PQR file of N, CA, C, O and H, with PARSE charges and radii, in Angstrom:
ATOM      1  N   MET A   1     -18.731  86.619  -4.172 -0.4000 1.5000
ATOM      2  CA  MET A   1     -18.054  86.100  -5.340 -0.0000 2.0000
ATOM      3  C   MET A   1     -18.606  84.708  -5.620  0.5500 1.7000
ATOM      4  O   MET A   1     -18.701  83.872  -4.722 -0.5500 1.4000
ATOM      5  N   SER A   2     -18.954  84.481  -6.825 -0.4000 1.5000
ATOM      6  CA  SER A   2     -19.498  83.157  -7.203 -0.0000 2.0000
ATOM      7  C   SER A   2     -18.395  82.113  -7.269  0.5500 1.7000
ATOM      8  O   SER A   2     -17.217  82.454  -7.371 -0.5500 1.4000
ATOM      9  H   SER A   2     -18.877  85.161  -7.555  0.4000 1.0000
ATOM     10  N   VAL A   3     -18.760  80.894  -7.213 -0.4000 1.5000
ATOM     11  CA  VAL A   3     -17.774  79.801  -7.266 -0.0000 2.0000
ATOM     12  C   VAL A   3     -17.022  79.855  -8.559  0.5500 1.7000
ATOM     13  O   VAL A   3     -15.811  79.632  -8.556 -0.5500 1.4000
ATOM     14  H   VAL A   3     -19.718  80.617  -7.130  0.4000 1.0000
ATOM     15  N   ILE A   4     -17.647  80.129  -9.638 -0.4000 1.5000
ATOM     16  CA  ILE A   4     -16.945  80.221 -10.933 -0.0000 2.0000
ATOM     17  C   ILE A   4     -15.981  81.318 -10.927  0.5500 1.7000
ATOM     18  O   ILE A   4     -14.846  81.133 -11.365 -0.5500 1.4000
ATOM     19  H   ILE A   4     -18.630  80.309  -9.641  0.4000 1.0000
ATOM     20  N   THR A   5     -16.369  82.497 -10.440 -0.4000 1.5000
ATOM     21  CA  THR A   5     -15.478  83.669 -10.426 -0.0000 2.0000
ATOM     22  C   THR A   5     -14.274  83.374  -9.512  0.5500 1.7000
ATOM     23  O   THR A   5     -13.141  83.732  -9.833 -0.5500 1.4000
ATOM     24  H   THR A   5     -17.291  82.647 -10.085  0.4000 1.0000
ATOM     25  N   GLU A   6     -14.534  82.723  -8.384 -0.4000 1.5000
ATOM     26  CA  GLU A   6     -13.429  82.390  -7.443 -0.0000 2.0000
ATOM     27  C   GLU A   6     -12.470  81.360  -8.120  0.5500 1.7000
ATOM     28  O   GLU A   6     -11.252  81.482  -7.988 -0.5500 1.4000
ATOM     29  H   GLU A   6     -15.455  82.432  -8.124  0.4000 1.0000
ATOM     30  N   LEU A   7     -12.997  80.386  -8.816 -0.4000 1.5000
ATOM     31  CA  LEU A   7     -12.127  79.443  -9.532 -0.0000 2.0000
ATOM     32  C   LEU A   7     -11.316  80.094 -10.647  0.5500 1.7000
ATOM     33  O   LEU A   7     -10.149  79.764 -10.859 -0.5500 1.4000
ATOM     34  H   LEU A   7     -13.987  80.286  -8.924  0.4000 1.0000
ATOM     35  N   GLU A   8     -11.955  81.027 -11.356 -0.4000 1.5000
ATOM     36  CA  GLU A   8     -11.232  81.777 -12.403 -0.0000 2.0000
ATOM     37  C   GLU A   8     -10.074  82.575 -11.806  0.5500 1.7000
ATOM     38  O   GLU A   8      -8.962  82.587 -12.334 -0.5500 1.4000
ATOM     39  H   GLU A   8     -12.903  81.296 -11.183  0.4000 1.0000
ATOM     40  N   ALA A   9     -10.374  83.244 -10.684 -0.4000 1.5000
ATOM     41  CA  ALA A   9      -9.350  84.076 -10.008 -0.0000 2.0000
ATOM     42  C   ALA A   9      -8.194  83.178  -9.527  0.5500 1.7000
ATOM     43  O   ALA A   9      -7.031  83.562  -9.644 -0.5500 1.4000
ATOM     44  H   ALA A   9     -11.278  83.234 -10.256  0.4000 1.0000
ATOM     45  N   ARG A  10      -8.496  82.023  -9.006 -0.4000 1.5000
ATOM     46  CA  ARG A  10      -7.433  81.121  -8.557 -0.0000 2.0000
ATOM     47  C   ARG A  10      -6.600  80.649  -9.748  0.5500 1.7000
ATOM     48  O   ARG A  10      -5.374  80.570  -9.673 -0.5500 1.4000
ATOM     49  H   ARG A  10      -9.441  81.710  -8.911  0.4000 1.0000
ATOM     50  N   GLY A  11      -7.283  80.339 -10.835 -0.4000 1.5000
ATOM     51  CA  GLY A  11      -6.551  79.903 -12.056 -0.0000 2.0000
ATOM     52  C   GLY A  11      -5.662  81.004 -12.623  0.5500 1.7000
ATOM     53  O   GLY A  11      -4.545  80.740 -13.069 -0.5500 1.4000
ATOM     54  H   GLY A  11      -8.279  80.403 -10.896  0.4000 1.0000
ATOM     55  N   GLU A  12      -6.156  82.228 -12.605 -0.4000 1.5000
ATOM     56  CA  GLU A  12      -5.347  83.318 -13.088 -0.0000 2.0000
ATOM     57  C   GLU A  12      -4.130  83.541 -12.204  0.5500 1.7000
ATOM     58  O   GLU A  12      -3.016  83.744 -12.688 -0.5500 1.4000
ATOM     59  H   GLU A  12      -7.063  82.443 -12.243  0.4000 1.0000
ATOM     60  N   ALA A  13      -4.364  83.501 -10.919 -0.4000 1.5000
ATOM     61  CA  ALA A  13      -3.246  83.668  -9.948 -0.0000 2.0000
ATOM     62  C   ALA A  13      -2.184  82.530 -10.132  0.5500 1.7000
ATOM     63  O   ALA A  13      -0.981  82.787 -10.109 -0.5500 1.4000
ATOM     64  H   ALA A  13      -5.269  83.336 -10.526  0.4000 1.0000
ATOM     65  N   ARG A  14      -2.658  81.299 -10.312 -0.4000 1.5000
ATOM     66  CA  ARG A  14      -1.732  80.162 -10.566 -0.0000 2.0000
ATOM     67  C   ARG A  14      -0.991  80.410 -11.863  0.5500 1.7000
ATOM     68  O   ARG A  14       0.209  80.147 -11.938 -0.5500 1.4000
ATOM     69  H   ARG A  14      -3.635  81.090 -10.331  0.4000 1.0000
ATOM     70  N   GLY A  15      -1.648  80.893 -12.858 -0.4000 1.5000
ATOM     71  CA  GLY A  15      -0.989  81.186 -14.163 -0.0000 2.0000
ATOM     72  C   GLY A  15       0.060  82.237 -14.027  0.5500 1.7000
ATOM     73  O   GLY A  15       1.159  82.083 -14.559 -0.5500 1.4000
ATOM     74  H   GLY A  15      -2.623  81.107 -12.797  0.4000 1.0000
ATOM     75  N   ARG A  16      -0.246  83.332 -13.314 -0.4000 1.5000
ATOM     76  CA  ARG A  16       0.755  84.364 -13.087 -0.0000 2.0000
ATOM     77  C   ARG A  16       1.953  83.796 -12.316  0.5500 1.7000
ATOM     78  O   ARG A  16       3.102  84.087 -12.646 -0.5500 1.4000
ATOM     79  H   ARG A  16      -1.139  83.458 -12.881  0.4000 1.0000
ATOM     80  N   HIS A  17       1.687  83.010 -11.321 -0.4000 1.5000
ATOM     81  CA  HIS A  17       2.799  82.419 -10.542 -0.0000 2.0000
ATOM     82  C   HIS A  17       3.686  81.527 -11.430  0.5500 1.7000
ATOM     83  O   HIS A  17       4.913  81.594 -11.361 -0.5500 1.4000
ATOM     84  H   HIS A  17       0.753  82.773 -11.052  0.4000 1.0000
ATOM     85  N   GLU A  18       3.053  80.704 -12.252 -0.4000 1.5000
ATOM     86  CA  GLU A  18       3.834  79.830 -13.108 -0.0000 2.0000
ATOM     87  C   GLU A  18       4.671  80.629 -14.122  0.5500 1.7000
ATOM     88  O   GLU A  18       5.785  80.231 -14.465 -0.5500 1.4000
ATOM     89  H   GLU A  18       2.056  80.650 -12.308  0.4000 1.0000
ATOM     90  N   ALA A  19       4.117  81.773 -14.603 -0.4000 1.5000
ATOM     91  CA  ALA A  19       4.828  82.640 -15.507 -0.0000 2.0000
ATOM     92  C   ALA A  19       6.061  83.236 -14.844  0.5500 1.7000
ATOM     93  O   ALA A  19       7.127  83.309 -15.456 -0.5500 1.4000
ATOM     94  H   ALA A  19       3.213  82.097 -14.324  0.4000 1.0000
ATOM     95  N   LEU A  20       5.915  83.663 -13.588 -0.4000 1.5000
ATOM     96  CA  LEU A  20       7.040  84.159 -12.841 -0.0000 2.0000
ATOM     97  C   LEU A  20       8.101  83.106 -12.658  0.5500 1.7000
ATOM     98  O   LEU A  20       9.285  83.369 -12.874 -0.5500 1.4000
ATOM     99  H   LEU A  20       5.049  83.603 -13.091  0.4000 1.0000
ATOM    100  N   VAL A  21       7.689  81.901 -12.259 -0.4000 1.5000
ATOM    101  CA  VAL A  21       8.637  80.798 -12.047 -0.0000 2.0000
ATOM    102  C   VAL A  21       9.393  80.496 -13.328  0.5500 1.7000
ATOM    103  O   VAL A  21      10.618  80.385 -13.319 -0.5500 1.4000
ATOM    104  H   VAL A  21       6.728  81.688 -12.084  0.4000 1.0000
ATOM    105  N   THR A  22       8.664  80.363 -14.436 -0.4000 1.5000
ATOM    106  CA  THR A  22       9.290  80.057 -15.735 -0.0000 2.0000
ATOM    107  C   THR A  22      10.224  81.130 -16.162  0.5500 1.7000
ATOM    108  O   THR A  22      11.337  80.839 -16.602 -0.5500 1.4000
ATOM    109  H   THR A  22       7.668  80.454 -14.443  0.4000 1.0000
ATOM    110  N   THR A  23       9.806  82.395 -16.048 -0.4000 1.5000
ATOM    111  CA  THR A  23      10.648  83.523 -16.484 -0.0000 2.0000
ATOM    112  C   THR A  23      11.911  83.597 -15.650  0.5500 1.7000
ATOM    113  O   THR A  23      13.002  83.754 -16.197 -0.5500 1.4000
ATOM    114  H   THR A  23       8.902  82.631 -15.692  0.4000 1.0000
ATOM    115  N   LEU A  24      11.784  83.489 -14.340 -0.4000 1.5000
ATOM    116  CA  LEU A  24      12.970  83.532 -13.484 -0.0000 2.0000
ATOM    117  C   LEU A  24      13.936  82.444 -13.773  0.5500 1.7000
ATOM    118  O   LEU A  24      15.134  82.696 -13.902 -0.5500 1.4000
ATOM    119  H   LEU A  24      10.897  83.362 -13.895  0.4000 1.0000
ATOM    120  N   ALA A  25      13.452  81.229 -13.881 -0.4000 1.5000
ATOM    121  CA  ALA A  25      14.341  80.099 -14.184 -0.0000 2.0000
ATOM    122  C   ALA A  25      15.029  80.254 -15.493  0.5500 1.7000
ATOM    123  O   ALA A  25      16.205  79.909 -15.606 -0.5500 1.4000
ATOM    124  H   ALA A  25      12.479  81.024 -13.777  0.4000 1.0000
ATOM    125  N   LYS A  26      14.363  80.752 -16.483 -0.4000 1.5000
ATOM    126  CA  LYS A  26      14.989  81.002 -17.770 -0.0000 2.0000
ATOM    127  C   LYS A  26      16.048  82.035 -17.719  0.5500 1.7000
ATOM    128  O   LYS A  26      17.139  81.841 -18.256 -0.5500 1.4000
ATOM    129  H   LYS A  26      13.407  81.033 -16.391  0.4000 1.0000
ATOM    130  N   LEU A  27      15.744  83.178 -17.059 -0.4000 1.5000
ATOM    131  CA  LEU A  27      16.737  84.263 -16.948 -0.0000 2.0000
ATOM    132  C   LEU A  27      17.947  83.830 -16.159  0.5500 1.7000
ATOM    133  O   LEU A  27      19.074  84.124 -16.555 -0.5500 1.4000
ATOM    134  H   LEU A  27      14.858  83.336 -16.624  0.4000 1.0000
ATOM    135  N   LEU A  28      17.744  83.130 -15.038 -0.4000 1.5000
ATOM    136  CA  LEU A  28      18.874  82.666 -14.263 -0.0000 2.0000
ATOM    137  C   LEU A  28      19.689  81.681 -15.026  0.5500 1.7000
ATOM    138  O   LEU A  28      20.914  81.687 -14.896 -0.5500 1.4000
ATOM    139  H   LEU A  28      16.828  82.891 -14.716  0.4000 1.0000
ATOM    140  N   GLY A  29      19.070  80.807 -15.840 -0.4000 1.5000
ATOM    141  CA  GLY A  29      19.819  79.851 -16.624 -0.0000 2.0000
ATOM    142  C   GLY A  29      20.654  80.574 -17.696  0.5500 1.7000
ATOM    143  O   GLY A  29      21.796  80.190 -17.948 -0.5500 1.4000
ATOM    144  H   GLY A  29      18.075  80.803 -15.945  0.4000 1.0000
ATOM    145  N   VAL A  30      20.094  81.608 -18.320 -0.4000 1.5000
ATOM    146  CA  VAL A  30      20.845  82.299 -19.332 -0.0000 2.0000
ATOM    147  C   VAL A  30      22.021  83.048 -18.677  0.5500 1.7000
ATOM    148  O   VAL A  30      23.129  83.063 -19.212 -0.5500 1.4000
ATOM    149  H   VAL A  30      19.166  81.919 -18.115  0.4000 1.0000
ATOM    150  N   ARG A  31      21.766  83.663 -17.525 -0.4000 1.5000
ATOM    151  CA  ARG A  31      22.775  84.475 -16.869 -0.0000 2.0000
ATOM    152  C   ARG A  31      23.839  83.678 -16.133  0.5500 1.7000
ATOM    153  O   ARG A  31      25.011  84.054 -16.160 -0.5500 1.4000
ATOM    154  H   ARG A  31      20.866  83.651 -17.090  0.4000 1.0000
ATOM    155  N   PHE A  32      23.472  82.613 -15.492 -0.4000 1.5000
ATOM    156  CA  PHE A  32      24.385  81.906 -14.630 -0.0000 2.0000
ATOM    157  C   PHE A  32      24.574  80.425 -15.053  0.5500 1.7000
ATOM    158  O   PHE A  32      25.162  79.671 -14.279 -0.5500 1.4000
ATOM    159  H   PHE A  32      22.520  82.308 -15.470  0.4000 1.0000
ATOM    160  N   ALA A  33      24.133  79.995 -16.173 -0.4000 1.5000
ATOM    161  CA  ALA A  33      24.268  78.620 -16.657 -0.0000 2.0000
ATOM    162  C   ALA A  33      23.212  77.694 -16.032  0.5500 1.7000
ATOM    163  O   ALA A  33      22.246  78.146 -15.417 -0.5500 1.4000
ATOM    164  H   ALA A  33      23.655  80.608 -16.803  0.4000 1.0000
ATOM    165  N   ALA A  34      23.426  76.418 -16.206 -0.4000 1.5000
ATOM    166  CA  ALA A  34      22.396  75.459 -15.722 -0.0000 2.0000
ATOM    167  C   ALA A  34      22.201  75.578 -14.218  0.5500 1.7000
ATOM    168  O   ALA A  34      23.143  75.765 -13.447 -0.5500 1.4000
ATOM    169  H   ALA A  34      24.211  76.050 -16.705  0.4000 1.0000
ATOM    170  N   LEU A  35      20.931  75.461 -13.840 -0.4000 1.5000
ATOM    171  CA  LEU A  35      20.574  75.597 -12.424 -0.0000 2.0000
ATOM    172  C   LEU A  35      20.495  74.258 -11.746  0.5500 1.7000
ATOM    173  O   LEU A  35      19.959  73.304 -12.310 -0.5500 1.4000
ATOM    174  H   LEU A  35      20.166  75.309 -14.467  0.4000 1.0000
ATOM    175  N   PRO A  36      21.023  74.173 -10.539 -0.5600 1.5000
ATOM    176  CA  PRO A  36      20.929  72.900  -9.763  0.2800 2.0000
ATOM    177  C   PRO A  36      19.484  72.620  -9.418  0.5500 1.7000
ATOM    178  O   PRO A  36      18.663  73.536  -9.372 -0.5500 1.4000
ATOM    179  N   ASP A  37      19.169  71.369  -9.176 -0.4000 1.5000
ATOM    180  CA  ASP A  37      17.803  70.990  -8.863 -0.0000 2.0000
ATOM    181  C   ASP A  37      17.268  71.719  -7.619  0.5500 1.7000
ATOM    182  O   ASP A  37      16.087  72.062  -7.569 -0.5500 1.4000
ATOM    183  H   ASP A  37      19.836  70.625  -9.214  0.4000 1.0000
ATOM    184  N   ASP A  38      18.114  71.952  -6.634 -0.4000 1.5000
ATOM    185  CA  ASP A  38      17.649  72.632  -5.380 -0.0000 2.0000
ATOM    186  C   ASP A  38      17.241  74.068  -5.702  0.5500 1.7000
ATOM    187  O   ASP A  38      16.320  74.590  -5.073 -0.5500 1.4000
ATOM    188  H   ASP A  38      19.073  71.673  -6.675  0.4000 1.0000
ATOM    189  N   VAL A  39      17.883  74.707  -6.640 -0.4000 1.5000
ATOM    190  CA  VAL A  39      17.477  76.060  -7.008 -0.0000 2.0000
ATOM    191  C   VAL A  39      16.144  76.016  -7.707  0.5500 1.7000
ATOM    192  O   VAL A  39      15.294  76.858  -7.420 -0.5500 1.4000
ATOM    193  H   VAL A  39      18.631  74.283  -7.150  0.4000 1.0000
ATOM    194  N   HIS A  40      15.911  75.090  -8.602 -0.4000 1.5000
ATOM    195  CA  HIS A  40      14.590  74.923  -9.226 -0.0000 2.0000
ATOM    196  C   HIS A  40      13.541  74.731  -8.202  0.5500 1.7000
ATOM    197  O   HIS A  40      12.481  75.352  -8.285 -0.5500 1.4000
ATOM    198  H   HIS A  40      16.602  74.406  -8.836  0.4000 1.0000
ATOM    199  N   ALA A  41      13.787  73.878  -7.211 -0.4000 1.5000
ATOM    200  CA  ALA A  41      12.817  73.624  -6.176 -0.0000 2.0000
ATOM    201  C   ALA A  41      12.539  74.887  -5.351  0.5500 1.7000
ATOM    202  O   ALA A  41      11.399  75.158  -4.975 -0.5500 1.4000
ATOM    203  H   ALA A  41      14.648  73.374  -7.143  0.4000 1.0000
ATOM    204  N   ARG A  42      13.597  75.648  -5.079 -0.4000 1.5000
ATOM    205  CA  ARG A  42      13.403  76.852  -4.321 -0.0000 2.0000
ATOM    206  C   ARG A  42      12.577  77.881  -5.095  0.5500 1.7000
ATOM    207  O   ARG A  42      11.728  78.561  -4.519 -0.5500 1.4000
ATOM    208  H   ARG A  42      14.523  75.428  -5.384  0.4000 1.0000
ATOM    209  N   ILE A  43      12.829  77.989  -6.391 -0.4000 1.5000
ATOM    210  CA  ILE A  43      12.044  78.931  -7.227 -0.0000 2.0000
ATOM    211  C   ILE A  43      10.542  78.506  -7.232  0.5500 1.7000
ATOM    212  O   ILE A  43       9.644  79.336  -7.089 -0.5500 1.4000
ATOM    213  H   ILE A  43      13.519  77.436  -6.859  0.4000 1.0000
ATOM    214  N   ARG A  44      10.325  77.236  -7.394 -0.4000 1.5000
ATOM    215  CA  ARG A  44       8.939  76.723  -7.480 -0.0000 2.0000
ATOM    216  C   ARG A  44       8.166  76.964  -6.145  0.5500 1.7000
ATOM    217  O   ARG A  44       6.958  77.198  -6.129 -0.5500 1.4000
ATOM    218  H   ARG A  44      11.055  76.562  -7.510  0.4000 1.0000
ATOM    219  N   ALA A  45       8.943  76.893  -5.030 -0.4000 1.5000
ATOM    220  CA  ALA A  45       8.311  77.053  -3.683 -0.0000 2.0000
ATOM    221  C   ALA A  45       8.158  78.485  -3.282  0.5500 1.7000
ATOM    222  O   ALA A  45       7.462  78.758  -2.305 -0.5500 1.4000
ATOM    223  H   ALA A  45       9.925  76.704  -5.043  0.4000 1.0000
ATOM    224  N   ALA A  46       8.759  79.415  -3.967 -0.4000 1.5000
ATOM    225  CA  ALA A  46       8.738  80.858  -3.598 -0.0000 2.0000
ATOM    226  C   ALA A  46       7.349  81.489  -3.864  0.5500 1.7000
ATOM    227  O   ALA A  46       6.649  81.097  -4.798 -0.5500 1.4000
ATOM    228  H   ALA A  46       9.325  79.193  -4.761  0.4000 1.0000
ATOM    229  N   ASP A  47       6.976  82.451  -3.042 -0.4000 1.5000
ATOM    230  CA  ASP A  47       5.741  83.204  -3.290 -0.0000 2.0000
ATOM    231  C   ASP A  47       6.000  84.276  -4.372  0.5500 1.7000
ATOM    232  O   ASP A  47       7.137  84.516  -4.777 -0.5500 1.4000
ATOM    233  H   ASP A  47       7.545  82.770  -2.283  0.4000 1.0000
ATOM    234  N   ASP A  48       4.903  84.905  -4.819 -0.4000 1.5000
ATOM    235  CA  ASP A  48       5.035  85.851  -5.909 -0.0000 2.0000
ATOM    236  C   ASP A  48       5.925  87.063  -5.564  0.5500 1.7000
ATOM    237  O   ASP A  48       6.686  87.534  -6.409 -0.5500 1.4000
ATOM    238  H   ASP A  48       3.979  84.710  -4.490  0.4000 1.0000
ATOM    239  N   ALA A  49       5.825  87.557  -4.335 -0.4000 1.5000
ATOM    240  CA  ALA A  49       6.617  88.699  -3.908 -0.0000 2.0000
ATOM    241  C   ALA A  49       8.072  88.370  -3.946  0.5500 1.7000
ATOM    242  O   ALA A  49       8.871  89.200  -4.379 -0.5500 1.4000
ATOM    243  H   ALA A  49       5.207  87.174  -3.649  0.4000 1.0000
ATOM    244  N   THR A  50       8.456  87.205  -3.515 -0.4000 1.5000
ATOM    245  CA  THR A  50       9.877  86.775  -3.556 -0.0000 2.0000
ATOM    246  C   THR A  50      10.355  86.638  -4.979  0.5500 1.7000
ATOM    247  O   THR A  50      11.449  87.080  -5.329 -0.5500 1.4000
ATOM    248  H   THR A  50       7.807  86.530  -3.163  0.4000 1.0000
ATOM    249  N   LEU A  51       9.506  86.006  -5.817 -0.4000 1.5000
ATOM    250  CA  LEU A  51       9.867  85.854  -7.227 -0.0000 2.0000
ATOM    251  C   LEU A  51      10.078  87.236  -7.899  0.5500 1.7000
ATOM    252  O   LEU A  51      11.007  87.408  -8.688 -0.5500 1.4000
ATOM    253  H   LEU A  51       8.618  85.646  -5.533  0.4000 1.0000
ATOM    254  N   ASP A  52       9.238  88.178  -7.587 -0.4000 1.5000
ATOM    255  CA  ASP A  52       9.396  89.531  -8.124 -0.0000 2.0000
ATOM    256  C   ASP A  52      10.723  90.135  -7.697  0.5500 1.7000
ATOM    257  O   ASP A  52      11.423  90.737  -8.511 -0.5500 1.4000
ATOM    258  H   ASP A  52       8.483  88.038  -6.946  0.4000 1.0000
ATOM    259  N   ARG A  53      11.080  89.976  -6.400 -0.4000 1.5000
ATOM    260  CA  ARG A  53      12.324  90.522  -5.877 -0.0000 2.0000
ATOM    261  C   ARG A  53      13.508  89.902  -6.587  0.5500 1.7000
ATOM    262  O   ARG A  53      14.451  90.591  -6.976 -0.5500 1.4000
ATOM    263  H   ARG A  53      10.512  89.487  -5.739  0.4000 1.0000
ATOM    264  N   TRP A  54      13.447  88.593  -6.750 -0.4000 1.5000
ATOM    265  CA  TRP A  54      14.542  87.856  -7.456 -0.0000 2.0000
ATOM    266  C   TRP A  54      14.660  88.297  -8.902  0.5500 1.7000
ATOM    267  O   TRP A  54      15.759  88.469  -9.429 -0.5500 1.4000
ATOM    268  H   TRP A  54      12.681  88.033  -6.434  0.4000 1.0000
ATOM    269  N   LEU A  55      13.481  88.483  -9.551 -0.4000 1.5000
ATOM    270  CA  LEU A  55      13.497  88.907 -10.973 -0.0000 2.0000
ATOM    271  C   LEU A  55      14.181  90.275 -11.094  0.5500 1.7000
ATOM    272  O   LEU A  55      14.912  90.507 -12.056 -0.5500 1.4000
ATOM    273  H   LEU A  55      12.588  88.343  -9.123  0.4000 1.0000
ATOM    274  N   GLU A  56      13.963  91.162 -10.158 -0.4000 1.5000
ATOM    275  CA  GLU A  56      14.610  92.469 -10.214 -0.0000 2.0000
ATOM    276  C   GLU A  56      16.145  92.345 -10.018  0.5500 1.7000
ATOM    277  O   GLU A  56      16.914  93.108 -10.603 -0.5500 1.4000
ATOM    278  H   GLU A  56      13.369  90.973  -9.376  0.4000 1.0000
ATOM    279  N   ARG A  57      16.551  91.418  -9.226 -0.4000 1.5000
ATOM    280  CA  ARG A  57      17.975  91.250  -8.922 -0.0000 2.0000
ATOM    281  C   ARG A  57      18.779  90.631 -10.092  0.5500 1.7000
ATOM    282  O   ARG A  57      19.991  90.813 -10.199 -0.5500 1.4000
ATOM    283  H   ARG A  57      15.926  90.798  -8.751  0.4000 1.0000
ATOM    284  N   VAL A  58      18.059  89.896 -10.959 -0.4000 1.5000
ATOM    285  CA  VAL A  58      18.752  89.190 -12.031 -0.0000 2.0000
ATOM    286  C   VAL A  58      19.623  90.105 -12.891  0.5500 1.7000
ATOM    287  O   VAL A  58      20.696  89.710 -13.347 -0.5500 1.4000
ATOM    288  H   VAL A  58      17.074  89.748 -10.872  0.4000 1.0000
ATOM    289  N   VAL A  59      19.148  91.328 -13.103 -0.4000 1.5000
ATOM    290  CA  VAL A  59      19.880  92.236 -14.014 -0.0000 2.0000
ATOM    291  C   VAL A  59      21.153  92.771 -13.417  0.5500 1.7000
ATOM    292  O   VAL A  59      22.070  93.136 -14.152 -0.5500 1.4000
ATOM    293  H   VAL A  59      18.277  91.649 -12.732  0.4000 1.0000
ATOM    294  N   SER A  60      21.237  92.830 -12.081 -0.4000 1.5000
ATOM    295  CA  SER A  60      22.460  93.469 -11.517 -0.0000 2.0000
ATOM    296  C   SER A  60      23.237  92.616 -10.562  0.5500 1.7000
ATOM    297  O   SER A  60      24.376  92.957 -10.246 -0.5500 1.4000
ATOM    298  H   SER A  60      20.492  92.534 -11.483  0.4000 1.0000
ATOM    299  N   ALA A  61      22.679  91.507 -10.074 -0.4000 1.5000
ATOM    300  CA  ALA A  61      23.393  90.726  -9.096 -0.0000 2.0000
ATOM    301  C   ALA A  61      24.651  90.033  -9.730  0.5500 1.7000
ATOM    302  O   ALA A  61      24.598  89.563 -10.867 -0.5500 1.4000
ATOM    303  H   ALA A  61      21.753  91.230 -10.331  0.4000 1.0000
ATOM    304  N   PRO A  62      25.714  89.987  -9.007 -0.5600 1.5000
ATOM    305  CA  PRO A  62      26.947  89.387  -9.530  0.2800 2.0000
ATOM    306  C   PRO A  62      26.990  87.877  -9.529  0.5500 1.7000
ATOM    307  O   PRO A  62      27.862  87.272 -10.153 -0.5500 1.4000
ATOM    308  N   SER A  63      26.029  87.255  -8.813 -0.4000 1.5000
ATOM    309  CA  SER A  63      26.064  85.808  -8.682 -0.0000 2.0000
ATOM    310  C   SER A  63      24.640  85.233  -8.454  0.5500 1.7000
ATOM    311  O   SER A  63      23.722  85.958  -8.071 -0.5500 1.4000
ATOM    312  H   SER A  63      25.321  87.747  -8.306  0.4000 1.0000
ATOM    313  N   LEU A  64      24.496  83.998  -8.683 -0.4000 1.5000
ATOM    314  CA  LEU A  64      23.235  83.322  -8.432 -0.0000 2.0000
ATOM    315  C   LEU A  64      22.873  83.486  -6.957  0.5500 1.7000
ATOM    316  O   LEU A  64      21.719  83.758  -6.626 -0.5500 1.4000
ATOM    317  H   LEU A  64      25.242  83.409  -8.994  0.4000 1.0000
ATOM    318  N   GLU A  65      23.848  83.323  -6.082 -0.4000 1.5000
ATOM    319  CA  GLU A  65      23.634  83.442  -4.659 -0.0000 2.0000
ATOM    320  C   GLU A  65      23.129  84.798  -4.276  0.5500 1.7000
ATOM    321  O   GLU A  65      22.305  84.933  -3.372 -0.5500 1.4000
ATOM    322  H   GLU A  65      24.785  83.102  -6.351  0.4000 1.0000
ATOM    323  N   ALA A  66      23.612  85.796  -4.952 -0.4000 1.5000
ATOM    324  CA  ALA A  66      23.183  87.201  -4.680 -0.0000 2.0000
ATOM    325  C   ALA A  66      21.738  87.414  -5.072  0.5500 1.7000
ATOM    326  O   ALA A  66      20.988  88.114  -4.392 -0.5500 1.4000
ATOM    327  H   ALA A  66      24.281  85.686  -5.686  0.4000 1.0000
ATOM    328  N   VAL A  67      21.347  86.781  -6.209 -0.4000 1.5000
ATOM    329  CA  VAL A  67      19.954  86.918  -6.630 -0.0000 2.0000
ATOM    330  C   VAL A  67      19.043  86.291  -5.582  0.5500 1.7000
ATOM    331  O   VAL A  67      18.011  86.870  -5.242 -0.5500 1.4000
ATOM    332  H   VAL A  67      21.955  86.212  -6.762  0.4000 1.0000
ATOM    333  N   LEU A  68      19.396  85.143  -5.076 -0.4000 1.5000
ATOM    334  CA  LEU A  68      18.479  84.372  -4.189 -0.0000 2.0000
ATOM    335  C   LEU A  68      18.693  84.716  -2.714  0.5500 1.7000
ATOM    336  O   LEU A  68      18.084  84.077  -1.855 -0.5500 1.4000
ATOM    337  H   LEU A  68      20.234  84.673  -5.353  0.4000 1.0000
ATOM    338  N   ALA A  69      19.507  85.670  -2.399 -0.4000 1.5000
ATOM    339  CA  ALA A  69      19.748  86.035  -0.977 -0.0000 2.0000
ATOM    340  C   ALA A  69      18.482  86.547  -0.358  0.5500 1.7000
ATOM    341  O   ALA A  69      17.660  87.183  -1.017 -0.5500 1.4000
ATOM    342  H   ALA A  69      20.001  86.189  -3.097  0.4000 1.0000
ATOM    343  N   ASP A  70      18.326  86.257   0.956 -0.4000 1.5000
ATOM    344  CA  ASP A  70      17.103  86.728   1.643 -0.0000 2.0000
ATOM    345  C   ASP A  70      17.225  88.087   2.139  0.5500 1.7000
ATOM    346  O   ASP A  70      16.284  88.613   2.733 -0.5500 1.4000
ATOM    347  H   ASP A  70      18.994  85.740   1.492  0.4000 1.0000
TER
END
């Protein structure tokens, strides 16, 4: 893989991650009201697999804590 291709792949992965972070934060805010700073930090620190799991839970979880449960 060339350096340019590798940099493009990293940029695309970073963009996908940021989209997941933004989408999850928005949905949680709509569903459960304003999010505390520690929740924002936890969302930003999560990996893509965790963000996907939390996104799936947003539609059915009864609380913010249930969405973010491990």
